[in-house]
N, CA, C, O and the ligand as a Tripos MOL2 file, in Angstrom:
@<TRIPOS>MOLECULE
protein
  261   259    66     0     0
PROTEIN
NO_CHARGES

@<TRIPOS>ATOM
      1 N          -7.1930   26.0840   -6.3060 N.3       1 MET1
      2 CA         -7.2900   25.0210   -7.3050 C.3       1 MET1
      3 C          -5.8930   24.7270   -7.8700 C.2       1 MET1
      4 O          -5.1940   25.6230   -8.3430 O.2       1 MET1
      5 N          -5.5230   23.4870   -7.8090 N.am      2 ARG2
      6 CA         -4.2450   23.0690   -8.3930 C.3       2 ARG2
      7 C          -4.4310   22.7650   -9.8630 C.2       2 ARG2
      8 O          -5.5170   22.3920  -10.3050 O.2       2 ARG2
      9 N          -3.3570   22.9290  -10.6130 N.am      3 THR3
     10 CA         -3.4010   22.4970  -11.9880 C.3       3 THR3
     11 C          -2.3560   21.4250  -12.2290 C.2       3 THR3
     12 O          -1.3360   21.3640  -11.5410 O.2       3 THR3
     13 N          -2.6150   20.6090  -13.1840 N.am      4 CYS4
     14 CA         -1.6890   19.5220  -13.5770 C.3       4 CYS4
     15 C          -0.3790   20.1890  -14.0010 C.2       4 CYS4
     16 O          -0.3810   21.0860  -14.8440 O.2       4 CYS4
     17 N           0.7200   19.7560  -13.4250 N.am      5 ILE5
     18 CA          1.9880   20.4130  -13.7400 C.3       5 ILE5
     19 C           2.4150   20.1260  -15.1470 C.2       5 ILE5
     20 O           3.2480   20.8450  -15.6970 O.2       5 ILE5
     21 N           1.8600   19.0800  -15.7550 N.am      6 VAL6
     22 CA          2.2660   18.6820  -17.0930 C.3       6 VAL6
     23 C           1.4380   19.3950  -18.1490 C.2       6 VAL6
     24 O           1.9910   19.9440  -19.1020 O.2       6 VAL6
     25 N           0.1110   19.3930  -17.9920 N.am      7 CYS7
     26 CA         -0.7310   19.9200  -19.0910 C.3       7 CYS7
     27 C          -1.6370   21.0630  -18.6960 C.2       7 CYS7
     28 O          -2.4170   21.5380  -19.5210 O.2       7 CYS7
     29 N          -1.5550   21.5400  -17.4000 N.am      8 ASP8
     30 CA         -2.2800   22.7000  -16.9270 C.3       8 ASP8
     31 C          -3.7850   22.4850  -16.7710 C.2       8 ASP8
     32 O          -4.5240   23.4580  -16.6170 O.2       8 ASP8
     33 N          -4.2500   21.2620  -16.8060 N.am      9 THR9
     34 CA         -5.6570   20.9970  -16.5310 C.3       9 THR9
     35 C          -5.9270   21.2230  -15.0620 C.2       9 THR9
     36 O          -5.1160   20.8420  -14.2180 O.2       9 THR9
     37 N          -7.0540   21.8360  -14.7410 N.am     10 GLU10
     38 CA         -7.4230   22.0220  -13.3430 C.3      10 GLU10
     39 C          -7.7660   20.6730  -12.7070 C.2      10 GLU10
     40 O          -8.3840   19.8090  -13.3290 O.2      10 GLU10
     41 N          -7.3450   20.5200  -11.4450 N.am     11 ILE11
     42 CA         -7.5580   19.2630  -10.7550 C.3      11 ILE11
     43 C          -8.3910   19.4860   -9.4980 C.2      11 ILE11
     44 O          -8.1170   20.4040   -8.7240 O.2      11 ILE11
     45 N          -9.3890   18.6670   -9.2950 N.am     12 ASP12
     46 CA        -10.1620   18.7080   -8.0810 C.3      12 ASP12
     47 C          -9.3990   17.9080   -7.0110 C.2      12 ASP12
     48 O          -9.3620   16.6780   -7.0390 O.2      12 ASP12
     49 N          -8.7890   18.6520   -6.0610 N.am     13 LEU13
     50 CA         -7.9650   17.9850   -5.0870 C.3      13 LEU13
     51 C          -8.7100   16.9620   -4.2350 C.2      13 LEU13
     52 O          -8.1680   15.9210   -3.8660 O.2      13 LEU13
     53 N          -9.9470   17.2800   -3.9390 N.am     14 GLU14
     54 CA        -10.7110   16.3300   -3.1360 C.3      14 GLU14
     55 C         -10.8550   14.9950   -3.8750 C.2      14 GLU14
     56 O         -10.7360   13.9200   -3.2870 O.2      14 GLU14
     57 N         -11.1150   15.1010   -5.1900 N.am     15 ALA15
     58 CA        -11.2300   13.8810   -5.9630 C.3      15 ALA15
     59 C          -9.8950   13.1600   -6.0530 C.2      15 ALA15
     60 O          -9.8330   11.9320   -6.0070 O.2      15 ALA15
     61 N          -8.8220   13.9440   -6.1820 N.am     16 ALA16
     62 CA         -7.5040   13.3190   -6.2830 C.3      16 ALA16
     63 C          -7.1150   12.6150   -5.0150 C.2      16 ALA16
     64 O          -6.3620   11.6400   -5.0350 O.2      16 ALA16
     65 N          -7.6380   13.1170   -3.8930 N.am     17 ARG17
     66 CA         -7.2560   12.5230   -2.6140 C.3      17 ARG17
     67 C          -8.2210   11.4480   -2.1580 C.2      17 ARG17
     68 O          -7.8830   10.6350   -1.2980 O.2      17 ARG17
     69 N          -9.4150   11.4340   -2.7220 N.am     18 SER18
     70 CA        -10.4230   10.5220   -2.2160 C.3      18 SER18
     71 C          -9.9880    9.1020   -2.4680 C.2      18 SER18
     72 O          -9.5190    8.7690   -3.5570 O.2      18 SER18
     73 N         -10.1380    8.2790   -1.4830 N.am     19 THR19
     74 CA         -9.6990    6.9030   -1.6070 C.3      19 THR19
     75 C         -10.8030    6.0590   -2.2090 C.2      19 THR19
     76 O         -11.9830    6.2840   -1.9430 O.2      19 THR19
     77 N         -10.4260    5.1090   -3.0040 N.am     20 THR20
     78 CA        -11.4000    4.2000   -3.5900 C.3      20 THR20
     79 C         -11.3080    2.8500   -2.9160 C.2      20 THR20
     80 O         -12.0810    1.9420   -3.2210 O.2      20 THR20
     81 N         -10.3780    2.7180   -2.0140 N.am     21 GLY21
     82 CA        -10.2090    1.4360   -1.3500 C.3      21 GLY21
     83 C          -8.7970    1.2950   -0.8700 C.2      21 GLY21
     84 O          -8.0680    2.2820   -0.7700 O.2      21 GLY21
     85 N          -8.4120    0.1150   -0.5810 N.am     22 GLN22
     86 CA         -7.0540   -0.1210   -0.1190 C.3      22 GLN22
     87 C          -6.4600   -1.2840   -0.8750 C.2      22 GLN22
     88 O          -7.1510   -2.2190   -1.2800 O.2      22 GLN22
     89 N          -5.1500   -1.1940   -1.0510 N.am     23 THR23
     90 CA         -4.4870   -2.3110   -1.6930 C.3      23 THR23
     91 C          -4.3720   -3.4580   -0.7310 C.2      23 THR23
     92 O          -4.6730   -3.3100    0.4530 O.2      23 THR23
     93 N          -3.9520   -4.5750   -1.2080 N.am     24 THR24
     94 CA         -3.8040   -5.7260   -0.3340 C.3      24 THR24
     95 C          -2.7590   -5.5040    0.7560 C.2      24 THR24
     96 O          -2.6990   -6.2270    1.7500 O.2      24 THR24
     97 N          -1.9280   -4.4630    0.5310 N.am     25 HIS25
     98 CA         -0.9010   -4.1720    1.5480 C.3      25 HIS25
     99 C          -1.3620   -3.0620    2.4950 C.2      25 HIS25
    100 O          -0.6040   -2.6060    3.3510 O.2      25 HIS25
    101 N          -2.6190   -2.6350    2.3270 N.am     26 GLY26
    102 CA         -3.1800   -1.6510    3.2730 C.3      26 GLY26
    103 C          -2.9090   -0.2060    2.8820 C.2      26 GLY26
    104 O          -3.2190    0.7010    3.6540 O.2      26 GLY26
    105 N          -2.3440    0.0330    1.7120 N.am     27 ALA27
    106 CA         -2.1350    1.4270    1.2880 C.3      27 ALA27
    107 C          -3.4300    1.9690    0.6920 C.2      27 ALA27
    108 O          -4.1970    1.2350    0.0680 O.2      27 ALA27
    109 N          -3.6600    3.2670    0.8950 N.am     28 ASP28
    110 CA         -4.8210    3.8990    0.2840 C.3      28 ASP28
    111 C          -4.7140    3.8890   -1.2180 C.2      28 ASP28
    112 O          -3.6490    4.1450   -1.7800 O.2      28 ASP28
    113 N          -5.8080    3.5960   -1.8590 N.am     29 GLU29
    114 CA         -5.8400    3.6090   -3.3270 C.3      29 GLU29
    115 C          -6.7050    4.7940   -3.7480 C.2      29 GLU29
    116 O          -7.7360    5.0530   -3.1270 O.2      29 GLU29
    117 N          -6.3100    5.5020   -4.7700 N.am     30 VAL30
    118 CA         -7.1120    6.5830   -5.3070 C.3      30 VAL30
    119 C          -7.4770    6.2760   -6.7630 C.2      30 VAL30
    120 O          -6.8410    5.4570   -7.4270 O.2      30 VAL30
    121 N          -8.5210    6.9630   -7.2330 N.am     31 ASP31
    122 CA         -8.9400    6.7950   -8.6140 C.3      31 ASP31
    123 C          -8.0050    7.6090   -9.5150 C.2      31 ASP31
    124 O          -8.0710    8.8380   -9.5030 O.2      31 ASP31
    125 N          -7.1560    6.9710  -10.2750 N.am     32 PRO32
    126 CA         -6.1950    7.7190  -11.0560 C.3      32 PRO32
    127 C          -6.8300    8.6000  -12.1420 C.2      32 PRO32
    128 O          -6.2150    9.5550  -12.6170 O.2      32 PRO32
    129 N          -8.0750    8.2630  -12.5270 N.am     33 ASP33
    130 CA         -8.7580    9.1080  -13.5400 C.3      33 ASP33
    131 C          -9.3060   10.3860  -12.9430 C.2      33 ASP33
    132 O          -9.6340   11.3260  -13.6670 O.2      33 ASP33
    133 N          -9.4070   10.4270  -11.6180 N.am     34 ALA34
    134 CA         -9.8950   11.6500  -10.9670 C.3      34 ALA34
    135 C          -8.7570   12.5820  -10.5950 C.2      34 ALA34
    136 O          -8.9760   13.6560  -10.0330 O.2      34 ALA34
    137 N          -7.5660   12.1710  -10.9050 N.am     35 GLY35
    138 CA         -6.4080   12.9540  -10.5400 C.3      35 GLY35
    139 C          -5.4660   12.1040   -9.6900 C.2      35 GLY35
    140 O          -5.8950   11.2100   -8.9610 O.2      35 GLY35
    141 N          -4.2050   12.3970   -9.8000 N.am     36 THR36
    142 CA         -3.2520   11.6230   -9.0220 C.3      36 THR36
    143 C          -2.0870   12.5560   -8.6490 C.2      36 THR36
    144 O          -2.0490   13.7090   -9.0790 O.2      36 THR36
    145 N          -1.1700   12.0640   -7.8730 N.am     37 ARG37
    146 CA         -0.1090   12.9460   -7.3970 C.3      37 ARG37
    147 C           1.1290   12.0950   -7.1670 C.2      37 ARG37
    148 O           1.0770   10.8660   -7.1330 O.2      37 ARG37
    149 N           2.2300   12.7920   -7.0130 N.am     38 SER38
    150 CA          3.4940   12.1070   -6.7770 C.3      38 SER38
    151 C           4.3600   12.9860   -5.8910 C.2      38 SER38
    152 O           4.3590   14.2080   -6.0450 O.2      38 SER38
    153 N           5.0910   12.3920   -4.9760 N.am     39 PHE39
    154 CA          5.9600   13.1420   -4.1020 C.3      39 PHE39
    155 C           7.3490   13.1790   -4.7560 C.2      39 PHE39
    156 O           7.9610   12.1460   -5.0280 O.2      39 PHE39
    157 N           7.8150   14.3980   -4.9940 N.am     40 TYR40
    158 CA          9.1020   14.5480   -5.6710 C.3      40 TYR40
    159 C           9.8660   15.7050   -5.0440 C.2      40 TYR40
    160 O           9.3250   16.8020   -4.9040 O.2      40 TYR40
    161 N          11.0830   15.4770   -4.6770 N.am     41 ASN41
    162 CA         11.9640   16.5270   -4.2050 C.3      41 ASN41
    163 C          11.3210   17.3430   -3.0780 C.2      41 ASN41
    164 O          11.4350   18.5680   -3.0440 O.2      41 ASN41
    165 N          10.6450   16.6450   -2.1580 N.am     42 GLY42
    166 CA         10.0860   17.2820   -0.9890 C.3      42 GLY42
    167 C           8.7310   17.9420   -1.1590 C.2      42 GLY42
    168 O           8.2360   18.5970   -0.2410 O.2      42 GLY42
    169 N           8.1270   17.7730   -2.3310 N.am     43 GLU43
    170 CA          6.8040   18.3820   -2.5740 C.3      43 GLU43
    171 C           5.9030   17.4060   -3.2650 C.2      43 GLU43
    172 O           6.3540   16.5090   -3.9770 O.2      43 GLU43
    173 N           4.5960   17.5910   -3.0460 N.am     44 TRP44
    174 CA          3.5960   16.8280   -3.7870 C.3      44 TRP44
    175 C           3.3270   17.5510   -5.0940 C.2      44 TRP44
    176 O           3.1470   18.7690   -5.1120 O.2      44 TRP44
    177 N           3.2990   16.8150   -6.1660 N.am     45 TYR45
    178 CA          2.9150   17.3440   -7.4810 C.3      45 TYR45
    179 C           1.6770   16.6370   -7.9240 C.2      45 TYR45
    180 O           1.5390   15.4250   -7.7530 O.2      45 TYR45
    181 N           0.7590   17.4060   -8.5040 N.am     46 TYR46
    182 CA         -0.5460   16.8750   -8.8850 C.3      46 TYR46
    183 C          -0.6640   16.7460  -10.4060 C.2      46 TYR46
    184 O          -0.1410   17.5560  -11.1720 O.2      46 TYR46
    185 N          -1.3630   15.7060  -10.7950 N.am     47 PHE47
    186 CA         -1.5530   15.4400  -12.2280 C.3      47 PHE47
    187 C          -3.0200   15.1020  -12.4970 C.2      47 PHE47
    188 O          -3.7490   14.6480  -11.6150 O.2      47 PHE47
    189 N          -3.4230   15.3390  -13.7400 N.am     48 CYS48
    190 CA         -4.8340   15.0810  -14.0780 C.3      48 CYS48
    191 C          -5.0760   13.5800  -14.2320 C.2      48 CYS48
    192 O          -6.2110   13.1140  -14.1250 O.2      48 CYS48
    193 N          -4.0110   12.8310  -14.4840 N.am     49 GLY49
    194 CA         -4.2060   11.4020  -14.6760 C.3      49 GLY49
    195 C          -2.8510   10.6930  -14.7670 C.2      49 GLY49
    196 O          -1.7900   11.3070  -14.6560 O.2      49 GLY49
    197 N          -2.9320    9.3960  -14.9700 N.am     50 LEU50
    198 CA         -1.7230    8.6150  -14.9560 C.3      50 LEU50
    199 C          -0.7530    8.9680  -16.0920 C.2      50 LEU50
    200 O           0.4650    8.8980  -15.9230 O.2      50 LEU50
    201 N          -1.3090    9.3490  -17.2500 N.am     51 GLN51
    202 CA         -0.4440    9.6440  -18.3880 C.3      51 GLN51
    203 C           0.4730   10.8130  -18.0760 C.2      51 GLN51
    204 O           1.6710   10.7730  -18.3540 O.2      51 GLN51
    205 N          -0.1150   11.8710  -17.4840 N.am     52 CYS52
    206 CA          0.7170   13.0290  -17.1550 C.3      52 CYS52
    207 C           1.7030   12.6930  -16.0450 C.2      52 CYS52
    208 O           2.8380   13.1690  -16.0530 O.2      52 CYS52
    209 N           1.2680   11.8690  -15.0830 N.am     53 ARG53
    210 CA          2.2190   11.4940  -14.0340 C.3      53 ARG53
    211 C           3.3830   10.7180  -14.6360 C.2      53 ARG53
    212 O           4.5360   10.9430  -14.2700 O.2      53 ARG53
    213 N           3.0870    9.8070  -15.5560 N.am     54 ASN54
    214 CA          4.1660    9.0630  -16.1690 C.3      54 ASN54
    215 C           5.1240    9.9790  -16.9450 C.2      54 ASN54
    216 O           6.3410    9.7970  -16.9100 O.2      54 ASN54
    217 N           4.5530   10.9610  -17.6390 N.am     55 ASN55
    218 CA          5.3970   11.9320  -18.3580 C.3      55 ASN55
    219 C           6.2770   12.6870  -17.4090 C.2      55 ASN55
    220 O           7.4550   12.9120  -17.6880 O.2      55 ASN55
    221 N           5.6990   13.0970  -16.2460 N.am     56 PHE56
    222 CA          6.4880   13.7960  -15.2680 C.3      56 PHE56
    223 C           7.5930   12.9360  -14.7020 C.2      56 PHE56
    224 O           8.7370   13.3820  -14.6210 O.2      56 PHE56
    225 N           7.2840   11.7210  -14.3110 N.am     57 LEU57
    226 CA          8.2650   10.8720  -13.6860 C.3      57 LEU57
    227 C           9.3630   10.4670  -14.6390 C.2      57 LEU57
    228 O          10.4710   10.1340  -14.2200 O.2      57 LEU57
    229 N           9.0530   10.4960  -15.9210 N.am     58 ALA58
    230 CA         10.0910   10.1090  -16.9260 C.3      58 ALA58
    231 C          11.1470   11.2100  -17.0220 C.2      58 ALA58
    232 O          12.3110   10.9350  -17.3130 O.2      58 ALA58
    233 N          10.7360   12.4590  -16.7780 N.am     59 ALA59
    234 CA         11.6840   13.5800  -16.8950 C.3      59 ALA59
    235 C          11.2340   14.7250  -16.0210 C.2      59 ALA59
    236 O          10.8270   15.7650  -16.5410 O.2      59 ALA59
    237 N          11.2940   14.5690  -14.6940 N.am     60 PRO60
    238 CA         10.7800   15.6160  -13.7650 C.3      60 PRO60
    239 C          11.4720   16.9640  -13.9510 C.2      60 PRO60
    240 O          10.8570   18.0060  -13.7260 O.2      60 PRO60
    241 N          12.7020   16.9580  -14.3440 N.am     61 THR61
    242 CA         13.4110   18.2640  -14.4770 C.3      61 THR61
    243 C          12.8720   19.0760  -15.6230 C.2      61 THR61
    244 O          13.1560   20.2700  -15.7180 O.2      61 THR61
    245 N          12.0890   18.4550  -16.5120 N.am     62 ASN62
    246 CA         11.4460   19.2370  -17.5920 C.3      62 ASN62
    247 C          10.3420   20.1330  -17.0240 C.2      62 ASN62
    248 O           9.9590   21.1230  -17.6490 O.2      62 ASN62
    249 N           9.8340   19.7850  -15.8430 N.am     63 TYR63
    250 CA          8.6540   20.4820  -15.2980 C.3      63 TYR63
    251 C           8.9810   21.2460  -14.0240 C.2      63 TYR63
    252 O           8.2610   22.1760  -13.6590 O.2      63 TYR63
    253 N          10.0540   20.8670  -13.3450 N.am     64 VAL64
    254 CA         10.4140   21.5090  -12.0990 C.3      64 VAL64
    255 C          11.8040   22.1180  -12.2740 C.2      64 VAL64
    256 O          12.7490   21.4570  -12.7050 O.2      64 VAL64
    257 N          11.8920   23.3800  -11.9300 N.am     65 SER65
    258 CA         13.2000   24.0330  -12.0870 C.3      65 SER65
    259 C          14.0930   23.7450  -10.9060 C.2      65 SER65
    260 O          15.2320   24.2120  -10.8650 O.2      65 SER65
    261 ZN         -2.2970   16.6070  -17.1760 Zn       66 ZN66
@<TRIPOS>BOND
     1     1     2 1
     2     2     3 1
     3     3     4 2
     4     3     5 am
     5     5     6 1
     6     6     7 1
     7     7     8 2
     8     7     9 am
     9     9    10 1
    10    10    11 1
    11    11    12 2
    12    11    13 am
    13    13    14 1
    14    14    15 1
    15    15    16 2
    16    15    17 am
    17    17    18 1
    18    18    19 1
    19    19    20 2
    20    19    21 am
    21    21    22 1
    22    22    23 1
    23    23    24 2
    24    23    25 am
    25    25    26 1
    26    26    27 1
    27    27    28 2
    28    27    29 am
    29    29    30 1
    30    30    31 1
    31    31    32 2
    32    31    33 am
    33    33    34 1
    34    34    35 1
    35    35    36 2
    36    35    37 am
    37    37    38 1
    38    38    39 1
    39    39    40 2
    40    39    41 am
    41    41    42 1
    42    42    43 1
    43    43    44 2
    44    43    45 am
    45    45    46 1
    46    46    47 1
    47    47    48 2
    48    47    49 am
    49    49    50 1
    50    50    51 1
    51    51    52 2
    52    51    53 am
    53    53    54 1
    54    54    55 1
    55    55    56 2
    56    55    57 am
    57    57    58 1
    58    58    59 1
    59    59    60 2
    60    59    61 am
    61    61    62 1
    62    62    63 1
    63    63    64 2
    64    63    65 am
    65    65    66 1
    66    66    67 1
    67    67    68 2
    68    67    69 am
    69    69    70 1
    70    70    71 1
    71    71    72 2
    72    71    73 am
    73    73    74 1
    74    74    75 1
    75    75    76 2
    76    75    77 am
    77    77    78 1
    78    78    79 1
    79    79    80 2
    80    79    81 am
    81    81    82 1
    82    82    83 1
    83    83    84 2
    84    83    85 am
    85    85    86 1
    86    86    87 1
    87    87    88 2
    88    87    89 am
    89    89    90 1
    90    90    91 1
    91    91    92 2
    92    91    93 am
    93    93    94 1
    94    94    95 1
    95    95    96 2
    96    95    97 am
    97    97    98 1
    98    98    99 1
    99    99   100 2
   100    99   101 am
   101   101   102 1
   102   102   103 1
   103   103   104 2
   104   103   105 am
   105   105   106 1
   106   106   107 1
   107   107   108 2
   108   107   109 am
   109   109   110 1
   110   110   111 1
   111   111   112 2
   112   111   113 am
   113   113   114 1
   114   114   115 1
   115   115   116 2
   116   115   117 am
   117   117   118 1
   118   118   119 1
   119   119   120 2
   120   119   121 am
   121   121   122 1
   122   122   123 1
   123   123   124 2
   124   123   125 am
   125   125   126 1
   126   126   127 1
   127   127   128 2
   128   127   129 am
   129   129   130 1
   130   130   131 1
   131   131   132 2
   132   131   133 am
   133   133   134 1
   134   134   135 1
   135   135   136 2
   136   135   137 am
   137   137   138 1
   138   138   139 1
   139   139   140 2
   140   139   141 am
   141   141   142 1
   142   142   143 1
   143   143   144 2
   144   143   145 am
   145   145   146 1
   146   146   147 1
   147   147   148 2
   148   147   149 am
   149   149   150 1
   150   150   151 1
   151   151   152 2
   152   151   153 am
   153   153   154 1
   154   154   155 1
   155   155   156 2
   156   155   157 am
   157   157   158 1
   158   158   159 1
   159   159   160 2
   160   159   161 am
   161   161   162 1
   162   162   163 1
   163   163   164 2
   164   163   165 am
   165   165   166 1
   166   166   167 1
   167   167   168 2
   168   167   169 am
   169   169   170 1
   170   170   171 1
   171   171   172 2
   172   171   173 am
   173   173   174 1
   174   174   175 1
   175   175   176 2
   176   175   177 am
   177   177   178 1
   178   178   179 1
   179   179   180 2
   180   179   181 am
   181   181   182 1
   182   182   183 1
   183   183   184 2
   184   183   185 am
   185   185   186 1
   186   186   187 1
   187   187   188 2
   188   187   189 am
   189   189   190 1
   190   190   191 1
   191   191   192 2
   192   191   193 am
   193   193   194 1
   194   194   195 1
   195   195   196 2
   196   195   197 am
   197   197   198 1
   198   198   199 1
   199   199   200 2
   200   199   201 am
   201   201   202 1
   202   202   203 1
   203   203   204 2
   204   203   205 am
   205   205   206 1
   206   206   207 1
   207   207   208 2
   208   207   209 am
   209   209   210 1
   210   210   211 1
   211   211   212 2
   212   211   213 am
   213   213   214 1
   214   214   215 1
   215   215   216 2
   216   215   217 am
   217   217   218 1
   218   218   219 1
   219   219   220 2
   220   219   221 am
   221   221   222 1
   222   222   223 1
   223   223   224 2
   224   223   225 am
   225   225   226 1
   226   226   227 1
   227   227   228 2
   228   227   229 am
   229   229   230 1
   230   230   231 1
   231   231   232 2
   232   231   233 am
   233   233   234 1
   234   234   235 1
   235   235   236 2
   236   235   237 am
   237   237   238 1
   238   238   239 1
   239   239   240 2
   240   239   241 am
   241   241   242 1
   242   242   243 1
   243   243   244 2
   244   243   245 am
   245   245   246 1
   246   246   247 1
   247   247   248 2
   248   247   249 am
   249   249   250 1
   250   250   251 1
   251   251   252 2
   252   251   253 am
   253   253   254 1
   254   254   255 1
   255   255   256 2
   256   255   257 am
   257   257   258 1
   258   258   259 1
   259   259   260 2
@<TRIPOS>SUBSTRUCTURE
     1 MET1         2 RESIDUE 1 A MET
     2 ARG2         6 RESIDUE 1 A ARG
     3 THR3        10 RESIDUE 1 A THR
     4 CYS4        14 RESIDUE 1 A CYS
     5 ILE5        18 RESIDUE 1 A ILE
     6 VAL6        22 RESIDUE 1 A VAL
     7 CYS7        26 RESIDUE 1 A CYS
     8 ASP8        30 RESIDUE 1 A ASP
     9 THR9        34 RESIDUE 1 A THR
    10 GLU10       38 RESIDUE 1 A GLU
    11 ILE11       42 RESIDUE 1 A ILE
    12 ASP12       46 RESIDUE 1 A ASP
    13 LEU13       50 RESIDUE 1 A LEU
    14 GLU14       54 RESIDUE 1 A GLU
    15 ALA15       58 RESIDUE 1 A ALA
    16 ALA16       62 RESIDUE 1 A ALA
    17 ARG17       66 RESIDUE 1 A ARG
    18 SER18       70 RESIDUE 1 A SER
    19 THR19       74 RESIDUE 1 A THR
    20 THR20       78 RESIDUE 1 A THR
    21 GLY21       82 RESIDUE 1 A GLY
    22 GLN22       86 RESIDUE 1 A GLN
    23 THR23       90 RESIDUE 1 A THR
    24 THR24       94 RESIDUE 1 A THR
    25 HIS25       98 RESIDUE 1 A HIS
    26 GLY26      102 RESIDUE 1 A GLY
    27 ALA27      106 RESIDUE 1 A ALA
    28 ASP28      110 RESIDUE 1 A ASP
    29 GLU29      114 RESIDUE 1 A GLU
    30 VAL30      118 RESIDUE 1 A VAL
    31 ASP31      122 RESIDUE 1 A ASP
    32 PRO32      126 RESIDUE 1 A PRO
    33 ASP33      130 RESIDUE 1 A ASP
    34 ALA34      134 RESIDUE 1 A ALA
    35 GLY35      138 RESIDUE 1 A GLY
    36 THR36      142 RESIDUE 1 A THR
    37 ARG37      146 RESIDUE 1 A ARG
    38 SER38      150 RESIDUE 1 A SER
    39 PHE39      154 RESIDUE 1 A PHE
    40 TYR40      158 RESIDUE 1 A TYR
    41 ASN41      162 RESIDUE 1 A ASN
    42 GLY42      166 RESIDUE 1 A GLY
    43 GLU43      170 RESIDUE 1 A GLU
    44 TRP44      174 RESIDUE 1 A TRP
    45 TYR45      178 RESIDUE 1 A TYR
    46 TYR46      182 RESIDUE 1 A TYR
    47 PHE47      186 RESIDUE 1 A PHE
    48 CYS48      190 RESIDUE 1 A CYS
    49 GLY49      194 RESIDUE 1 A GLY
    50 LEU50      198 RESIDUE 1 A LEU
    51 GLN51      202 RESIDUE 1 A GLN
    52 CYS52      206 RESIDUE 1 A CYS
    53 ARG53      210 RESIDUE 1 A ARG
    54 ASN54      214 RESIDUE 1 A ASN
    55 ASN55      218 RESIDUE 1 A ASN
    56 PHE56      222 RESIDUE 1 A PHE
    57 LEU57      226 RESIDUE 1 A LEU
    58 ALA58      230 RESIDUE 1 A ALA
    59 ALA59      234 RESIDUE 1 A ALA
    60 PRO60      238 RESIDUE 1 A PRO
    61 THR61      242 RESIDUE 1 A THR
    62 ASN62      246 RESIDUE 1 A ASN
    63 TYR63      250 RESIDUE 1 A TYR
    64 VAL64      254 RESIDUE 1 A VAL
    65 SER65      258 RESIDUE 1 A SER
    66 ZN66       261 GROUP 0 **** ****
């Protein structure tokens, strides 16, 4: 079980990966309320939602050493 790197909430990876559809450009879309992720510095980081992802992306070095 992964936890949100920002707030330590447990994340259901299947839910975070499950697609809800595709964008008009053909990219997979996921439900951001079920969990989301971001690729940073060669690794995927998982978040419980968009707010935590935004916090991470604003200052990733606060969370990754
Ligand atoms: Zn979180």
